[in-house]
N, C-alpha and C positions, 0 to 999 in steps of 0.2 A: 853973701850973708843973707841977702833977702831970700834967696832960695832956701836956705836952711831954715829961716824963719817961717817960710811958707810950708815947708814940710813939717815943722813943729806945730803949726796951726792945724794942718790936716791930721797929723798924728794925734794932736789933742782932741780934735773933733771925733776921730775914730775911737779914741780911748773912751770918750764920753758916751758915744753910741754903743760901744761894747759894754760899758758899765750898765747902761739902761737895758740892754738886751739880757745881760746876766740877771739883773733884778727881775725883769719880766719872766725869764726862764725859771728863776727860783719860785716866783709866785705861781706859775703854771704847774711846777712840780708839786708844790704843796697842795694845790687844788686837785691834782691828779691823785695824790695819795689819799686825800679825803674821799674822793669819788670811788677809788678802788676799795677803800674800807667799807663804804656804804654799799657798794655792789656786792662785796663778799658777804656782808651781813644779809643783804636781800636774797642772794642766791643760796646761801647755806642756812640761813635762819639762826635763831638763838639756840634751837634744840639740835642743830646739826643737820636738819633735813634740807635738802636742796630744793630750790624753787620748782624745778621740773617735776620732782617727785610730788610736791605739794599740789601742783596744778593737775598732775595726772590723777591723784587721789580725788581731788575736787571734781574733775570731769567724770570719774567713775561714779561718785556719789550722785552727780546730776543725772547720769544715765539711769541709775537705780531709782531715783526720784521720778524721772519721767515714766519708767515702767510702772511704778506704784500708782501714779496719777492715772495712767492709762487703765490699769486694773480697776481703780475706783470709779472711773468714768463708765467702764463697761458694766460694773455692778449697779451703778446708779441708773443706767439706761434699762437694765433688766428689771430693776425695782419699779421704775416708772411704767414699764410695759405691763407689769402685773398689778399695779396699784388700782386700776378700775375694777379689778376682780376681788379686791379685799373687802371683807365685810366691815365697812367703816361708817355706815349710817345706822343709827339706833333710834328706835321710837318706843316709848313705854307708856302704857295706859294702865292705871290702877282702877279697879271698880269693885262693886259689891253685887254679886249675882243673886244673892239670896236676901230676902227681906228680913229674915230673923238673925242675920249676922252683920255686924257693923265693922268699920275700920278699913274698908277697901283693901282687904288682904289678897284678893284675887288680882291677876295681872295678865297683860298681853305685852310681849316684847318682840319687836321685829328687828332683825339684823339683815341689812341689805348692802349690796355693793353698788357701784355707780350705774350698773345696768338695770337695777331694780330686781336683782335675783338674790335669794337668800332663804331665810327661814323665819317663821313666826312661832314663838312659844307662848302657850297659854297655861296659866296655873289657876285652877279653881279651888278656893279654900272654903271648906265647910266646917261645921262643928266636929265632925268625926274623921275627916280625912282631907288630903290635898291630892288633886289630880292634875297632871301636867300633860299637855298635848303639844305636838309639833307638826307644823304643816309647811311643806316646801313652797317657796315663792319664786315664780319665774315671770319676769316682766311685770312686776307689781300685782300679779294675780296668782291664784292657786287652783289646782284641780279639785281641791276639797272646798266645801262651803266655808266661808269666813263669817265670823260673828262681827257685830258692829265694832266691838272693842279691838278685834284683830285688824279690821280694815282701818280703824283710826290709828293703830300702832304703825301699820304700813305707811299710811299717809304722813305721819310724823317723821318716820325714818326717811322718807323720800324728800321731805322738805329740806331745802338747802340752807335755810336760815336757822331752823331749829333742829339741830342734829339729834339731841336727846331731850325729850320733854317728859316730865313726870307730873301728871295732873290727874284729877278725878274724872 
């Protein structure tokens, strides 16, 4: 009888262990179902698109974005190379060349690039007409004689602190 009782105790312990394993297996099964549902949602998405397709589309968009950035960088570099040759410095001098006319209606305007090249325009306003003259500027100088007002306009355009100055 003792043997039978020993088997009963072993059987009982095995039965308890089996019960614990079944509970544990049930818990794992529930967790696996939840994980499977989550993964299915992740890989197929709410709209039905699969994760691989979404990632492929994203990578294609990133490649297009890289090409766009490369194009913009090339354009920016080209603009930076041309920038010193843009007429970006302006100097203005207004004056009165005739004693019988007031209001400083005459002017000299210089447009220069970073190298001191450009043009100076002079407009002389009198009672009967207006005359406009243009002289090319190379290296802050002209092959044509410059008036004091034209020289002043060129100096103002060349000034880094005062890009555009309008004074008498």
